[in-house]
C-alpha positions as a Markdown table, in Angstrom:
| # | Residue | x | y | z |
|---|---|---|---|---|
| 1 | Met | 0.0 | 0.0 | 0.0 |
| 2 | Lys | 1.3 | 3.4 | -1.0 |
| 3 | Leu | 1.7 | 5.8 | 2.0 |
| 4 | Ser | 0.3 | 9.3 | 2.0 |
| 5 | Pro | 2.9 | 12.1 | 1.9 |
| 6 | Ser | 2.3 | 12.8 | 5.6 |
| 7 | Leu | 2.7 | 9.1 | 6.6 |
| 8 | His | 5.7 | 8.8 | 4.3 |
| 9 | Arg | 7.4 | 11.7 | 6.1 |
| 10 | Cys | 6.5 | 10.3 | 9.5 |
| 11 | Ala | 8.2 | 7.0 | 8.5 |
| 12 | Arg | 11.3 | 8.9 | 7.5 |
| 13 | Gln | 11.4 | 10.7 | 10.8 |
| 14 | Ile | 11.2 | 7.4 | 12.7 |
| 15 | Lys | 14.1 | 6.0 | 10.7 |
| 16 | Arg | 16.1 | 9.1 | 11.5 |
| 17 | Leu | 15.5 | 8.6 | 15.2 |
| 18 | Gly | 17.0 | 5.1 | 14.8 |
| 19 | Arg | 20.1 | 6.5 | 13.1 |
| 20 | Leu | 20.5 | 9.1 | 15.8 |
| 21 | Ala | 20.2 | 6.5 | 18.5 |
| 22 | Thr | 23.0 | 4.4 | 16.8 |
| 23 | Gly | 25.4 | 7.2 | 16.0 |
| 24 | Arg | 24.7 | 7.2 | 12.3 |
| 25 | Asp | 23.3 | 10.7 | 12.3 |
| 26 | Val | 23.8 | 14.0 | 14.1 |
| 27 | Ile | 21.5 | 16.8 | 15.2 |
| 28 | Tyr | 22.0 | 20.1 | 13.3 |
| 29 | Arg | 21.1 | 23.5 | 14.7 |
| 30 | Tyr | 19.2 | 25.9 | 12.5 |
| 31 | Asn | 20.8 | 29.4 | 12.5 |
| 32 | Ala | 18.1 | 31.1 | 10.4 |
| 33 | Lys | 14.3 | 31.0 | 10.5 |
| 34 | Pro | 12.9 | 32.4 | 7.3 |
| 35 | Arg | 9.4 | 31.6 | 6.1 |
| 36 | Lys | 9.5 | 28.2 | 4.4 |
| 37 | Ala | 7.7 | 26.5 | 1.6 |
| 38 | Leu | 7.9 | 22.9 | 0.4 |
| 39 | Leu | 7.6 | 22.5 | -3.3 |
| 40 | Gly | 7.4 | 19.3 | -5.4 |
| 41 | Thr | 6.6 | 15.6 | -4.7 |
| 42 | Val | 7.7 | 13.6 | -1.7 |
| 43 | Tyr | 10.5 | 12.1 | -3.8 |
| 44 | Gly | 11.5 | 15.3 | -5.7 |
| 45 | Gly | 10.5 | 18.0 | -3.3 |
| 46 | Trp | 12.6 | 20.7 | -1.7 |
| 47 | Thr | 12.1 | 23.3 | 1.0 |
| 48 | Ile | 12.9 | 26.9 | 0.1 |
| 49 | Ala | 12.6 | 30.4 | 1.6 |
| 50 | Pro | 10.0 | 31.9 | -0.8 |
| 51 | Asp | 10.2 | 35.6 | 0.2 |
| 52 | Arg | 11.9 | 37.7 | -2.5 |
| 53 | Leu | 11.4 | 35.2 | -5.2 |
| 54 | Gly | 9.6 | 36.5 | -8.3 |
| 55 | Ala | 9.7 | 36.8 | -12.1 |
| 56 | Asp | 13.2 | 38.2 | -12.1 |
| 57 | Ser | 14.6 | 35.3 | -10.1 |
| 58 | Val | 16.8 | 32.5 | -11.5 |
| 59 | Met | 17.1 | 28.9 | -10.2 |
| 60 | Tyr | 19.8 | 26.4 | -11.1 |
| 61 | Ser | 18.7 | 22.8 | -10.7 |
| 62 | Phe | 21.6 | 20.4 | -10.9 |
| 63 | Gly | 20.4 | 16.7 | -11.2 |
| 64 | Val | 17.2 | 16.4 | -13.1 |
| 65 | Gly | 16.7 | 12.6 | -13.0 |
| 66 | Asn | 13.1 | 11.9 | -13.8 |
| 67 | Asp | 11.4 | 14.3 | -11.4 |
| 68 | Ile | 11.2 | 18.0 | -12.0 |
| 69 | Ser | 8.2 | 18.6 | -9.9 |
| 70 | Phe | 10.1 | 21.1 | -7.7 |
| 71 | Asp | 11.3 | 23.1 | -10.7 |
| 72 | Leu | 7.9 | 23.2 | -12.3 |
| 73 | Glu | 6.1 | 24.2 | -9.1 |
| 74 | Ala | 8.7 | 27.0 | -8.5 |
| 75 | Ile | 7.9 | 28.3 | -12.0 |
| 76 | Arg | 4.2 | 28.2 | -11.4 |
| 77 | Lys | 4.3 | 29.9 | -8.0 |
| 78 | Phe | 6.9 | 32.6 | -8.7 |
| 79 | Gly | 7.2 | 32.9 | -12.5 |
| 80 | Leu | 11.0 | 32.5 | -12.1 |
| 81 | Thr | 13.4 | 31.1 | -14.7 |
| 82 | Val | 14.8 | 27.6 | -14.1 |
| 83 | His | 18.0 | 26.1 | -15.7 |
| 84 | Gly | 18.0 | 22.4 | -15.3 |
| 85 | Phe | 21.2 | 20.3 | -15.7 |
| 86 | Asp | 21.9 | 16.6 | -16.1 |
| 87 | Pro | 24.3 | 14.8 | -18.4 |
| 88 | Ser | 22.9 | 11.3 | -18.0 |
| 89 | Pro | 21.5 | 9.8 | -21.2 |
| 90 | Glu | 18.2 | 8.8 | -19.5 |
| 91 | Ala | 17.6 | 12.3 | -18.2 |
| 92 | Val | 18.4 | 13.9 | -21.6 |
| 93 | Arg | 16.1 | 11.5 | -23.4 |
| 94 | Trp | 13.3 | 11.9 | -20.8 |
| 95 | Ile | 13.4 | 15.7 | -21.1 |
| 96 | Ser | 13.6 | 15.6 | -24.9 |
| 97 | Glu | 10.4 | 13.6 | -25.0 |
| 98 | Arg | 8.4 | 16.0 | -22.9 |
| 99 | Thr | 6.1 | 18.4 | -24.7 |
| 100 | Asp | 4.6 | 20.1 | -21.6 |
| 101 | Leu | 7.6 | 22.1 | -20.4 |
| 102 | Pro | 7.0 | 25.9 | -19.8 |
| 103 | Ala | 9.1 | 28.5 | -21.7 |
| 104 | Arg | 10.8 | 29.4 | -18.5 |
| 105 | Tyr | 12.3 | 25.9 | -18.1 |
| 106 | Asn | 15.7 | 25.6 | -19.8 |
| 107 | Phe | 17.5 | 22.2 | -19.9 |
| 108 | His | 21.2 | 21.8 | -20.4 |
| 109 | Pro | 22.6 | 18.3 | -21.2 |
| 110 | Tyr | 25.7 | 18.6 | -19.0 |
| 111 | Gly | 26.5 | 18.2 | -15.4 |
| 112 | Leu | 28.4 | 20.1 | -12.7 |
| 113 | Gly | 32.1 | 19.5 | -12.3 |
| 114 | Val | 35.2 | 21.0 | -10.9 |
| 115 | Lys | 36.3 | 22.0 | -14.4 |
| 116 | Asp | 34.9 | 22.0 | -18.0 |
| 117 | Gly | 35.3 | 18.8 | -20.0 |
| 118 | Asp | 34.3 | 15.1 | -20.2 |
| 119 | Val | 34.4 | 13.1 | -17.0 |
| 120 | Ser | 34.2 | 9.4 | -16.4 |
| 121 | Phe | 31.1 | 8.5 | -14.4 |
| 122 | Phe | 30.0 | 5.1 | -13.0 |
| 123 | Ala | 26.8 | 4.0 | -14.7 |
| 124 | Pro | 23.9 | 2.3 | -12.9 |
| 125 | Asp | 23.1 | -1.3 | -13.5 |
| 126 | Glu | 19.6 | -0.1 | -14.0 |
| 127 | Gly | 17.8 | 3.3 | -13.6 |
| 128 | Gly | 19.5 | 6.6 | -14.0 |
| 129 | Met | 21.8 | 7.4 | -11.1 |
| 130 | Tyr | 25.2 | 8.1 | -12.4 |
| 131 | Ser | 28.0 | 9.0 | -10.0 |
| 132 | Leu | 31.7 | 9.9 | -10.0 |
| 133 | Asn | 32.2 | 7.6 | -7.0 |
| 134 | Glu | 32.3 | 3.9 | -7.5 |
| 135 | Thr | 31.2 | 3.3 | -3.8 |
| 136 | His | 27.7 | 4.8 | -4.6 |
| 137 | Lys | 25.5 | 1.8 | -3.9 |
| 138 | His | 23.3 | 2.4 | -6.9 |
| 139 | Val | 26.0 | 2.2 | -9.6 |
| 140 | Gly | 27.8 | -0.7 | -11.2 |
| 141 | Lys | 31.3 | -1.1 | -12.6 |
| 142 | Lys | 30.6 | 0.3 | -16.1 |
| 143 | Arg | 32.0 | 3.7 | -16.9 |
| 144 | Ile | 30.7 | 6.3 | -19.3 |
| 145 | Ser | 32.2 | 9.7 | -20.3 |
| 146 | Leu | 29.8 | 12.6 | -19.8 |
| 147 | Pro | 30.2 | 16.4 | -20.2 |
| 148 | Val | 30.4 | 18.7 | -17.2 |
| 149 | Lys | 31.2 | 22.4 | -16.6 |
| 150 | Ser | 32.3 | 24.3 | -13.5 |
| 151 | Leu | 29.9 | 26.5 | -11.6 |
| 152 | Ala | 31.8 | 29.6 | -12.5 |
| 153 | Ser | 31.8 | 28.7 | -16.1 |
| 154 | Ile | 28.1 | 28.0 | -16.1 |
| 155 | Ile | 27.3 | 31.3 | -14.5 |
| 156 | Ala | 29.4 | 33.1 | -17.0 |
| 157 | Ser | 28.2 | 31.3 | -20.1 |
| 158 | Leu | 24.5 | 31.8 | -19.1 |
| 159 | His | 25.2 | 35.4 | -18.2 |
| 160 | Thr | 23.5 | 34.9 | -14.9 |
| 161 | Arg | 23.9 | 38.0 | -12.6 |
| 162 | Tyr | 22.5 | 36.2 | -9.5 |
| 163 | Val | 21.4 | 32.7 | -8.8 |
| 164 | Asp | 18.5 | 33.1 | -6.4 |
| 165 | Val | 18.2 | 29.3 | -5.7 |
| 166 | Leu | 20.9 | 26.7 | -6.4 |
| 167 | Lys | 19.7 | 23.1 | -6.0 |
| 168 | Met | 22.2 | 20.3 | -6.2 |
| 169 | Asp | 21.4 | 16.6 | -6.2 |
| 170 | Ile | 24.5 | 15.2 | -8.0 |
| 171 | Glu | 25.0 | 11.7 | -6.4 |
| 172 | Gly | 28.0 | 12.4 | -4.3 |
| 173 | Gly | 29.7 | 15.1 | -6.5 |
| 174 | Glu | 28.4 | 17.7 | -4.0 |
| 175 | Tyr | 31.4 | 17.4 | -1.7 |
| 176 | Asp | 33.7 | 18.6 | -4.5 |
| 177 | Gln | 31.5 | 21.6 | -5.1 |
| 178 | Ile | 31.6 | 23.2 | -1.6 |
| 179 | Glu | 34.6 | 25.3 | -2.5 |
| 180 | Ala | 33.0 | 26.5 | -5.7 |
| 181 | Ile | 29.8 | 27.6 | -3.9 |
| 182 | Ile | 31.9 | 29.5 | -1.3 |
| 183 | Glu | 33.9 | 31.2 | -4.1 |
| 184 | Asn | 30.7 | 32.3 | -5.8 |
| 185 | Arg | 28.7 | 33.0 | -2.7 |
| 186 | Ser | 28.1 | 36.7 | -3.5 |
| 187 | Ser | 26.2 | 35.5 | -6.6 |
| 188 | Ile | 24.0 | 32.9 | -4.7 |
| 189 | Gly | 21.0 | 33.5 | -2.5 |
| 190 | Gln | 19.9 | 30.0 | -1.4 |
| 191 | Val | 21.7 | 26.6 | -1.6 |
| 192 | Leu | 19.7 | 23.3 | -1.5 |
| 193 | Ile | 22.0 | 20.3 | -1.3 |
| 194 | Glu | 21.4 | 16.6 | -1.0 |
| 195 | Phe | 24.4 | 15.0 | 0.7 |
| 196 | His | 24.9 | 11.3 | 0.0 |
| 197 | His | 26.7 | 10.0 | 3.1 |
| 198 | Arg | 23.9 | 7.5 | 3.6 |
| 199 | Ile | 24.6 | 5.6 | 0.3 |
| 200 | Gly | 28.3 | 4.9 | 0.6 |
| 201 | Val | 29.7 | 8.0 | -1.1 |
| 202 | Ala | 31.3 | 9.6 | 1.9 |
| 203 | Pro | 31.3 | 9.2 | 5.7 |
| 204 | Leu | 28.9 | 11.3 | 7.9 |
| 205 | Lys | 31.8 | 13.4 | 9.1 |
| 206 | Glu | 32.4 | 14.7 | 5.6 |
| 207 | Thr | 28.8 | 15.9 | 5.4 |
| 208 | Val | 29.1 | 17.6 | 8.8 |
| 209 | Arg | 32.4 | 19.2 | 7.7 |
| 210 | Ser | 30.7 | 20.5 | 4.5 |
| 211 | Val | 27.8 | 22.0 | 6.4 |
| 212 | Asp | 30.2 | 23.7 | 8.8 |
| 213 | Arg | 32.2 | 25.2 | 5.9 |
| 214 | Leu | 29.0 | 26.6 | 4.3 |
| 215 | Arg | 27.9 | 28.1 | 7.6 |
| 216 | Ala | 31.3 | 29.6 | 8.1 |
| 217 | Ala | 31.1 | 31.2 | 4.6 |
| 218 | Gly | 27.8 | 32.9 | 5.5 |
| 219 | Phe | 25.2 | 30.3 | 4.4 |
| 220 | Asp | 22.7 | 29.8 | 7.3 |
| 221 | Leu | 21.0 | 26.4 | 7.7 |
| 222 | Phe | 17.2 | 26.8 | 7.9 |
| 223 | His | 15.8 | 23.4 | 7.0 |
| 224 | Leu | 16.7 | 19.7 | 7.0 |
| 225 | Ser | 14.6 | 16.9 | 5.5 |
| 226 | Glu | 13.2 | 13.9 | 7.4 |
| 227 | Thr | 16.0 | 11.8 | 5.9 |
| 228 | Ser | 18.7 | 14.3 | 7.1 |
| 229 | Ser | 20.0 | 14.2 | 3.5 |
| 230 | Glu | 18.5 | 17.4 | 1.9 |
| 231 | Phe | 19.8 | 20.6 | 3.5 |
| 232 | Ser | 18.5 | 24.2 | 2.8 |
| 233 | Phe | 20.7 | 27.2 | 3.3 |
| 234 | Ile | 20.1 | 30.9 | 2.9 |
| 235 | Arg | 23.0 | 33.4 | 2.5 |
| 236 | Asn | 23.4 | 35.8 | 5.3 |
| 237 | Ala | 23.8 | 39.1 | 3.4 |
| 238 | Gly | 25.6 | 40.6 | 6.4 |
| 239 | Arg | 28.5 | 38.2 | 6.1 |
């Protein structure tokens, strides 16, 4: 039987309590309390700070997969422009076959990397989760070369003055992007990141370290999902 969204989230919270009790998770303190809004499905949803988002706003959504409910709801609610990025063949094909995408949704068939070029990814045995890390539990041994660009290069090539919301679900590649986010922090309003310590990519302490680095750079944590994987930060303009 399929659980309702509220029951699904309750089940996630119970599992998190189990991880906390066994030392496989930690408690994070929020250091900002903006008004919040949850957009998208249970699987593809993210929590944002909606104030100040409007038709002039821009969102970068790294990691499309097969669920862009968050992106589309953000366009409907705020009229903003979304740039979606994903190099995986399945995502590129899925997007190309859709005929219902709004004009303000722009898809780019490349991923986020530390520099521009083609990078060797580990492909999944089935499904569409590609990762740079072979310890990701949903990938196999097969490798495939896919295009990526650095965050600074993407901002420059798209002539983006300000990224109001940057969402990142890149299957373990997020740890290598913390420095890029910090370097470009004056051009970013909110950062939404899924950390993948729970699926073999990195130890929990690496996620804690990444969160601490973002906070030290002026990104205040204001939300954590029931799985303690999806983090929402907002930049403190005074820092």
